[in-house]
mmCIF entry with sequence, helices, sheets and N, C-alpha, C, O atoms, coordinates in Angstrom:
data_MODEL
# 
_entry.id   MODEL 
# 
_entity.id                         1 
_entity.type                       polymer 
_entity.pdbx_number_of_molecules   1 
# 
_entity_poly.entity_id                      1 
_entity_poly.type                           'polypeptide(L)' 
_entity_poly.nstd_linkage                   no 
_entity_poly.nstd_monomer                   no 
_entity_poly.pdbx_seq_one_letter_code       
;(UNK)(UNK)(UNK)(UNK)(UNK)(UNK)(UNK)(UNK)(UNK)(UNK)(UNK)(UNK)(UNK)(UNK)(UNK)(UNK)
(UNK)(UNK)(UNK)(UNK)(UNK)(UNK)(UNK)(UNK)(UNK)(UNK)(UNK)(UNK)(UNK)(UNK)(UNK)(UNK)
;
_entity_poly.pdbx_seq_one_letter_code_can   XXXXXXXXXXXXXXXXXXXXXXXXXXXXXXXX 
_entity_poly.pdbx_strand_id                 A 
# 
loop_
_entity_poly_seq.entity_id 
_entity_poly_seq.num 
_entity_poly_seq.mon_id 
_entity_poly_seq.hetero 
1 1  UNK n 
1 2  UNK n 
1 3  UNK n 
1 4  UNK n 
1 5  UNK n 
1 6  UNK n 
1 7  UNK n 
1 8  UNK n 
1 9  UNK n 
1 10 UNK n 
1 11 UNK n 
1 12 UNK n 
1 13 UNK n 
1 14 UNK n 
1 15 UNK n 
1 16 UNK n 
1 17 UNK n 
1 18 UNK n 
1 19 UNK n 
1 20 UNK n 
1 21 UNK n 
1 22 UNK n 
1 23 UNK n 
1 24 UNK n 
1 25 UNK n 
1 26 UNK n 
1 27 UNK n 
1 28 UNK n 
1 29 UNK n 
1 30 UNK n 
1 31 UNK n 
1 32 UNK n 
# 
_struct_asym.id          A 
_struct_asym.entity_id   1 
# 
_struct_conf.conf_type_id            HELX_P 
_struct_conf.id                      HELX_P1 
_struct_conf.pdbx_PDB_helix_id       AA1 
_struct_conf.beg_label_comp_id       UNK 
_struct_conf.beg_label_asym_id       A 
_struct_conf.beg_label_seq_id        2 
_struct_conf.pdbx_beg_PDB_ins_code   ? 
_struct_conf.end_label_comp_id       UNK 
_struct_conf.end_label_asym_id       A 
_struct_conf.end_label_seq_id        31 
_struct_conf.pdbx_end_PDB_ins_code   ? 
_struct_conf.beg_auth_comp_id        UNK 
_struct_conf.beg_auth_asym_id        A 
_struct_conf.beg_auth_seq_id         2 
_struct_conf.end_auth_comp_id        UNK 
_struct_conf.end_auth_asym_id        A 
_struct_conf.end_auth_seq_id         31 
_struct_conf.pdbx_PDB_helix_class    1 
_struct_conf.details                 ? 
_struct_conf.pdbx_PDB_helix_length   30 
# 
_struct_conf_type.id          HELX_P 
_struct_conf_type.criteria    ? 
_struct_conf_type.reference   ? 
# 
loop_
_atom_site.group_PDB 
_atom_site.id 
_atom_site.type_symbol 
_atom_site.label_atom_id 
_atom_site.label_alt_id 
_atom_site.label_comp_id 
_atom_site.label_asym_id 
_atom_site.label_entity_id 
_atom_site.label_seq_id 
_atom_site.pdbx_PDB_ins_code 
_atom_site.Cartn_x 
_atom_site.Cartn_y 
_atom_site.Cartn_z 
_atom_site.occupancy 
_atom_site.B_iso_or_equiv 
_atom_site.pdbx_formal_charge 
_atom_site.auth_seq_id 
_atom_site.auth_comp_id 
_atom_site.auth_asym_id 
_atom_site.auth_atom_id 
_atom_site.pdbx_PDB_model_num 
ATOM 1   N N  . UNK A 1 1  ? -97.139  -11.071 -22.460 1.00 0.00 ? 1  UNK A N  1 
ATOM 2   C CA . UNK A 1 1  ? -98.246  -11.600 -23.224 1.00 0.00 ? 1  UNK A CA 1 
ATOM 3   C C  . UNK A 1 1  ? -97.692  -12.250 -24.493 1.00 0.00 ? 1  UNK A C  1 
ATOM 4   O O  . UNK A 1 1  ? -98.292  -13.183 -25.028 1.00 0.00 ? 1  UNK A O  1 
ATOM 5   N N  . UNK A 1 2  ? -96.566  -11.764 -24.963 1.00 0.00 ? 2  UNK A N  1 
ATOM 6   C CA . UNK A 1 2  ? -95.967  -12.386 -26.181 1.00 0.00 ? 2  UNK A CA 1 
ATOM 7   C C  . UNK A 1 2  ? -95.504  -13.819 -25.805 1.00 0.00 ? 2  UNK A C  1 
ATOM 8   O O  . UNK A 1 2  ? -95.677  -14.783 -26.550 1.00 0.00 ? 2  UNK A O  1 
ATOM 9   N N  . UNK A 1 3  ? -94.914  -13.881 -24.616 1.00 0.00 ? 3  UNK A N  1 
ATOM 10  C CA . UNK A 1 3  ? -94.386  -15.228 -24.165 1.00 0.00 ? 3  UNK A CA 1 
ATOM 11  C C  . UNK A 1 3  ? -95.488  -16.176 -24.055 1.00 0.00 ? 3  UNK A C  1 
ATOM 12  O O  . UNK A 1 3  ? -95.365  -17.323 -24.485 1.00 0.00 ? 3  UNK A O  1 
ATOM 13  N N  . UNK A 1 4  ? -96.592  -15.749 -23.485 1.00 0.00 ? 4  UNK A N  1 
ATOM 14  C CA . UNK A 1 4  ? -97.720  -16.680 -23.330 1.00 0.00 ? 4  UNK A CA 1 
ATOM 15  C C  . UNK A 1 4  ? -98.262  -17.122 -24.675 1.00 0.00 ? 4  UNK A C  1 
ATOM 16  O O  . UNK A 1 4  ? -98.566  -18.300 -24.860 1.00 0.00 ? 4  UNK A O  1 
ATOM 17  N N  . UNK A 1 5  ? -98.388  -16.212 -25.603 1.00 0.00 ? 5  UNK A N  1 
ATOM 18  C CA . UNK A 1 5  ? -98.855  -16.557 -26.950 1.00 0.00 ? 5  UNK A CA 1 
ATOM 19  C C  . UNK A 1 5  ? -97.917  -17.493 -27.632 1.00 0.00 ? 5  UNK A C  1 
ATOM 20  O O  . UNK A 1 5  ? -98.330  -18.433 -28.312 1.00 0.00 ? 5  UNK A O  1 
ATOM 21  N N  . UNK A 1 6  ? -96.588  -17.220 -27.440 1.00 0.00 ? 6  UNK A N  1 
ATOM 22  C CA . UNK A 1 6  ? -95.564  -18.086 -28.076 1.00 0.00 ? 6  UNK A CA 1 
ATOM 23  C C  . UNK A 1 6  ? -95.623  -19.477 -27.491 1.00 0.00 ? 6  UNK A C  1 
ATOM 24  O O  . UNK A 1 6  ? -95.458  -20.471 -28.199 1.00 0.00 ? 6  UNK A O  1 
ATOM 25  N N  . UNK A 1 7  ? -95.862  -19.542 -26.179 1.00 0.00 ? 7  UNK A N  1 
ATOM 26  C CA . UNK A 1 7  ? -95.937  -20.892 -25.521 1.00 0.00 ? 7  UNK A CA 1 
ATOM 27  C C  . UNK A 1 7  ? -97.187  -21.651 -26.061 1.00 0.00 ? 7  UNK A C  1 
ATOM 28  O O  . UNK A 1 7  ? -97.111  -22.859 -26.285 1.00 0.00 ? 7  UNK A O  1 
ATOM 29  N N  . UNK A 1 8  ? -98.294  -20.975 -26.264 1.00 0.00 ? 8  UNK A N  1 
ATOM 30  C CA . UNK A 1 8  ? -99.475  -21.566 -26.801 1.00 0.00 ? 8  UNK A CA 1 
ATOM 31  C C  . UNK A 1 8  ? -99.259  -22.072 -28.184 1.00 0.00 ? 8  UNK A C  1 
ATOM 32  O O  . UNK A 1 8  ? -99.709  -23.163 -28.533 1.00 0.00 ? 8  UNK A O  1 
ATOM 33  N N  . UNK A 1 9  ? -98.536  -21.251 -29.026 1.00 0.00 ? 9  UNK A N  1 
ATOM 34  C CA . UNK A 1 9  ? -98.267  -21.645 -30.391 1.00 0.00 ? 9  UNK A CA 1 
ATOM 35  C C  . UNK A 1 9  ? -97.342  -22.858 -30.441 1.00 0.00 ? 9  UNK A C  1 
ATOM 36  O O  . UNK A 1 9  ? -97.512  -23.729 -31.293 1.00 0.00 ? 9  UNK A O  1 
ATOM 37  N N  . UNK A 1 10 ? -96.385  -22.922 -29.554 1.00 0.00 ? 10 UNK A N  1 
ATOM 38  C CA . UNK A 1 10 ? -95.471  -24.091 -29.505 1.00 0.00 ? 10 UNK A CA 1 
ATOM 39  C C  . UNK A 1 10 ? -96.203  -25.324 -29.110 1.00 0.00 ? 10 UNK A C  1 
ATOM 40  O O  . UNK A 1 10 ? -95.949  -26.398 -29.656 1.00 0.00 ? 10 UNK A O  1 
ATOM 41  N N  . UNK A 1 11 ? -97.112  -25.205 -28.171 1.00 0.00 ? 11 UNK A N  1 
ATOM 42  C CA . UNK A 1 11 ? -97.957  -26.291 -27.726 1.00 0.00 ? 11 UNK A CA 1 
ATOM 43  C C  . UNK A 1 11 ? -98.853  -26.848 -28.819 1.00 0.00 ? 11 UNK A C  1 
ATOM 44  O O  . UNK A 1 11 ? -99.051  -28.054 -28.966 1.00 0.00 ? 11 UNK A O  1 
ATOM 45  N N  . UNK A 1 12 ? -99.383  -25.893 -29.578 1.00 0.00 ? 12 UNK A N  1 
ATOM 46  C CA . UNK A 1 12 ? -100.229 -26.220 -30.653 1.00 0.00 ? 12 UNK A CA 1 
ATOM 47  C C  . UNK A 1 12 ? -99.510  -26.997 -31.781 1.00 0.00 ? 12 UNK A C  1 
ATOM 48  O O  . UNK A 1 12 ? -100.050 -27.937 -32.364 1.00 0.00 ? 12 UNK A O  1 
ATOM 49  N N  . UNK A 1 13 ? -98.290  -26.565 -32.051 1.00 0.00 ? 13 UNK A N  1 
ATOM 50  C CA . UNK A 1 13 ? -97.456  -27.234 -33.037 1.00 0.00 ? 13 UNK A CA 1 
ATOM 51  C C  . UNK A 1 13 ? -97.094  -28.649 -32.503 1.00 0.00 ? 13 UNK A C  1 
ATOM 52  O O  . UNK A 1 13 ? -97.078  -29.594 -33.292 1.00 0.00 ? 13 UNK A O  1 
ATOM 53  N N  . UNK A 1 14 ? -96.820  -28.812 -31.264 1.00 0.00 ? 14 UNK A N  1 
ATOM 54  C CA . UNK A 1 14 ? -96.459  -30.072 -30.623 1.00 0.00 ? 14 UNK A CA 1 
ATOM 55  C C  . UNK A 1 14 ? -97.662  -31.039 -30.802 1.00 0.00 ? 14 UNK A C  1 
ATOM 56  O O  . UNK A 1 14 ? -97.497  -32.197 -31.185 1.00 0.00 ? 14 UNK A O  1 
ATOM 57  N N  . UNK A 1 15 ? -98.875  -30.515 -30.509 1.00 0.00 ? 15 UNK A N  1 
ATOM 58  C CA . UNK A 1 15 ? -100.084 -31.309 -30.596 1.00 0.00 ? 15 UNK A CA 1 
ATOM 59  C C  . UNK A 1 15 ? -100.365 -31.820 -32.003 1.00 0.00 ? 15 UNK A C  1 
ATOM 60  O O  . UNK A 1 15 ? -100.788 -32.959 -32.204 1.00 0.00 ? 15 UNK A O  1 
ATOM 61  N N  . UNK A 1 16 ? -100.108 -30.910 -33.002 1.00 0.00 ? 16 UNK A N  1 
ATOM 62  C CA . UNK A 1 16 ? -100.314 -31.269 -34.384 1.00 0.00 ? 16 UNK A CA 1 
ATOM 63  C C  . UNK A 1 16 ? -99.336  -32.392 -34.797 1.00 0.00 ? 16 UNK A C  1 
ATOM 64  O O  . UNK A 1 16 ? -99.705  -33.373 -35.443 1.00 0.00 ? 16 UNK A O  1 
ATOM 65  N N  . UNK A 1 17 ? -98.052  -32.186 -34.377 1.00 0.00 ? 17 UNK A N  1 
ATOM 66  C CA . UNK A 1 17 ? -97.048  -33.186 -34.743 1.00 0.00 ? 17 UNK A CA 1 
ATOM 67  C C  . UNK A 1 17 ? -97.370  -34.529 -34.069 1.00 0.00 ? 17 UNK A C  1 
ATOM 68  O O  . UNK A 1 17 ? -97.212  -35.587 -34.678 1.00 0.00 ? 17 UNK A O  1 
ATOM 69  N N  . UNK A 1 18 ? -97.819  -34.478 -32.817 1.00 0.00 ? 18 UNK A N  1 
ATOM 70  C CA . UNK A 1 18 ? -98.139  -35.683 -32.068 1.00 0.00 ? 18 UNK A CA 1 
ATOM 71  C C  . UNK A 1 18 ? -99.278  -36.462 -32.723 1.00 0.00 ? 18 UNK A C  1 
ATOM 72  O O  . UNK A 1 18 ? -99.221  -37.680 -32.895 1.00 0.00 ? 18 UNK A O  1 
ATOM 73  N N  . UNK A 1 19 ? -100.346 -35.679 -33.089 1.00 0.00 ? 19 UNK A N  1 
ATOM 74  C CA . UNK A 1 19 ? -101.537 -36.299 -33.768 1.00 0.00 ? 19 UNK A CA 1 
ATOM 75  C C  . UNK A 1 19 ? -101.115 -36.838 -35.121 1.00 0.00 ? 19 UNK A C  1 
ATOM 76  O O  . UNK A 1 19 ? -101.555 -37.924 -35.498 1.00 0.00 ? 19 UNK A O  1 
ATOM 77  N N  . UNK A 1 20 ? -100.311 -36.154 -35.842 1.00 0.00 ? 20 UNK A N  1 
ATOM 78  C CA . UNK A 1 20 ? -99.861  -36.553 -37.138 1.00 0.00 ? 20 UNK A CA 1 
ATOM 79  C C  . UNK A 1 20 ? -98.994  -37.844 -37.052 1.00 0.00 ? 20 UNK A C  1 
ATOM 80  O O  . UNK A 1 20 ? -99.012  -38.681 -37.954 1.00 0.00 ? 20 UNK A O  1 
ATOM 81  N N  . UNK A 1 21 ? -98.250  -37.967 -35.954 1.00 0.00 ? 21 UNK A N  1 
ATOM 82  C CA . UNK A 1 21 ? -97.383  -39.144 -35.783 1.00 0.00 ? 21 UNK A CA 1 
ATOM 83  C C  . UNK A 1 21 ? -98.269  -40.334 -35.570 1.00 0.00 ? 21 UNK A C  1 
ATOM 84  O O  . UNK A 1 21 ? -98.019  -41.379 -36.171 1.00 0.00 ? 21 UNK A O  1 
ATOM 85  N N  . UNK A 1 22 ? -99.330  -40.240 -34.721 1.00 0.00 ? 22 UNK A N  1 
ATOM 86  C CA . UNK A 1 22 ? -100.201 -41.348 -34.490 1.00 0.00 ? 22 UNK A CA 1 
ATOM 87  C C  . UNK A 1 22 ? -100.969 -41.700 -35.756 1.00 0.00 ? 22 UNK A C  1 
ATOM 88  O O  . UNK A 1 22 ? -101.189 -42.878 -36.040 1.00 0.00 ? 22 UNK A O  1 
ATOM 89  N N  . UNK A 1 23 ? -101.396 -40.642 -36.553 1.00 0.00 ? 23 UNK A N  1 
ATOM 90  C CA . UNK A 1 23 ? -102.072 -40.905 -37.771 1.00 0.00 ? 23 UNK A CA 1 
ATOM 91  C C  . UNK A 1 23 ? -101.192 -41.726 -38.753 1.00 0.00 ? 23 UNK A C  1 
ATOM 92  O O  . UNK A 1 23 ? -101.670 -42.629 -39.441 1.00 0.00 ? 23 UNK A O  1 
ATOM 93  N N  . UNK A 1 24 ? -99.872  -41.365 -38.784 1.00 0.00 ? 24 UNK A N  1 
ATOM 94  C CA . UNK A 1 24 ? -98.982  -42.107 -39.660 1.00 0.00 ? 24 UNK A CA 1 
ATOM 95  C C  . UNK A 1 24 ? -98.862  -43.547 -39.261 1.00 0.00 ? 24 UNK A C  1 
ATOM 96  O O  . UNK A 1 24 ? -98.832  -44.431 -40.117 1.00 0.00 ? 24 UNK A O  1 
ATOM 97  N N  . UNK A 1 25 ? -98.789  -43.813 -37.915 1.00 0.00 ? 25 UNK A N  1 
ATOM 98  C CA . UNK A 1 25 ? -98.663  -45.154 -37.423 1.00 0.00 ? 25 UNK A CA 1 
ATOM 99  C C  . UNK A 1 25 ? -99.908  -45.954 -37.766 1.00 0.00 ? 25 UNK A C  1 
ATOM 100 O O  . UNK A 1 25 ? -99.829  -47.115 -38.167 1.00 0.00 ? 25 UNK A O  1 
ATOM 101 N N  . UNK A 1 26 ? -101.066 -45.307 -37.599 1.00 0.00 ? 26 UNK A N  1 
ATOM 102 C CA . UNK A 1 26 ? -102.321 -46.004 -37.907 1.00 0.00 ? 26 UNK A CA 1 
ATOM 103 C C  . UNK A 1 26 ? -102.440 -46.329 -39.384 1.00 0.00 ? 26 UNK A C  1 
ATOM 104 O O  . UNK A 1 26 ? -102.931 -47.392 -39.763 1.00 0.00 ? 26 UNK A O  1 
ATOM 105 N N  . UNK A 1 27 ? -101.988 -45.409 -40.205 1.00 0.00 ? 27 UNK A N  1 
ATOM 106 C CA . UNK A 1 27 ? -102.039 -45.620 -41.645 1.00 0.00 ? 27 UNK A CA 1 
ATOM 107 C C  . UNK A 1 27 ? -101.045 -46.740 -42.033 1.00 0.00 ? 27 UNK A C  1 
ATOM 108 O O  . UNK A 1 27 ? -101.330 -47.580 -42.887 1.00 0.00 ? 27 UNK A O  1 
ATOM 109 N N  . UNK A 1 28 ? -99.916  -46.717 -41.400 1.00 0.00 ? 28 UNK A N  1 
ATOM 110 C CA . UNK A 1 28 ? -98.903  -47.721 -41.725 1.00 0.00 ? 28 UNK A CA 1 
ATOM 111 C C  . UNK A 1 28 ? -99.334  -49.103 -41.319 1.00 0.00 ? 28 UNK A C  1 
ATOM 112 O O  . UNK A 1 28 ? -99.070  -50.070 -42.034 1.00 0.00 ? 28 UNK A O  1 
ATOM 113 N N  . UNK A 1 29 ? -100.003 -49.221 -40.168 1.00 0.00 ? 29 UNK A N  1 
ATOM 114 C CA . UNK A 1 29 ? -100.508 -50.484 -39.715 1.00 0.00 ? 29 UNK A CA 1 
ATOM 115 C C  . UNK A 1 29 ? -101.618 -50.950 -40.609 1.00 0.00 ? 29 UNK A C  1 
ATOM 116 O O  . UNK A 1 29 ? -101.749 -52.150 -40.853 1.00 0.00 ? 29 UNK A O  1 
ATOM 117 N N  . UNK A 1 30 ? -102.454 -50.006 -41.125 1.00 0.00 ? 30 UNK A N  1 
ATOM 118 C CA . UNK A 1 30 ? -103.552 -50.396 -41.981 1.00 0.00 ? 30 UNK A CA 1 
ATOM 119 C C  . UNK A 1 30 ? -103.023 -50.961 -43.313 1.00 0.00 ? 30 UNK A C  1 
ATOM 120 O O  . UNK A 1 30 ? -103.539 -51.956 -43.822 1.00 0.00 ? 30 UNK A O  1 
ATOM 121 N N  . UNK A 1 31 ? -101.992 -50.314 -43.863 1.00 0.00 ? 31 UNK A N  1 
ATOM 122 C CA . UNK A 1 31 ? -101.417 -50.851 -45.133 1.00 0.00 ? 31 UNK A CA 1 
ATOM 123 C C  . UNK A 1 31 ? -100.741 -52.151 -44.857 1.00 0.00 ? 31 UNK A C  1 
ATOM 124 O O  . UNK A 1 31 ? -100.776 -53.053 -45.693 1.00 0.00 ? 31 UNK A O  1 
ATOM 125 N N  . UNK A 1 32 ? -100.130 -52.282 -43.721 1.00 0.00 ? 32 UNK A N  1 
ATOM 126 C CA . UNK A 1 32 ? -99.417  -53.553 -43.430 1.00 0.00 ? 32 UNK A CA 1 
ATOM 127 C C  . UNK A 1 32 ? -100.409 -54.644 -43.195 1.00 0.00 ? 32 UNK A C  1 
ATOM 128 O O  . UNK A 1 32 ? -100.023 -55.784 -42.936 1.00 0.00 ? 32 UNK A O  1 
# 
């Protein structure tokens, strides 16, 4: 159960980083 929770946590972090990356690109394009 710990492994499953850890996997979910890792996936959540990956999703946040992925969303943040696209947000950064969108913001950069907007300023440009």
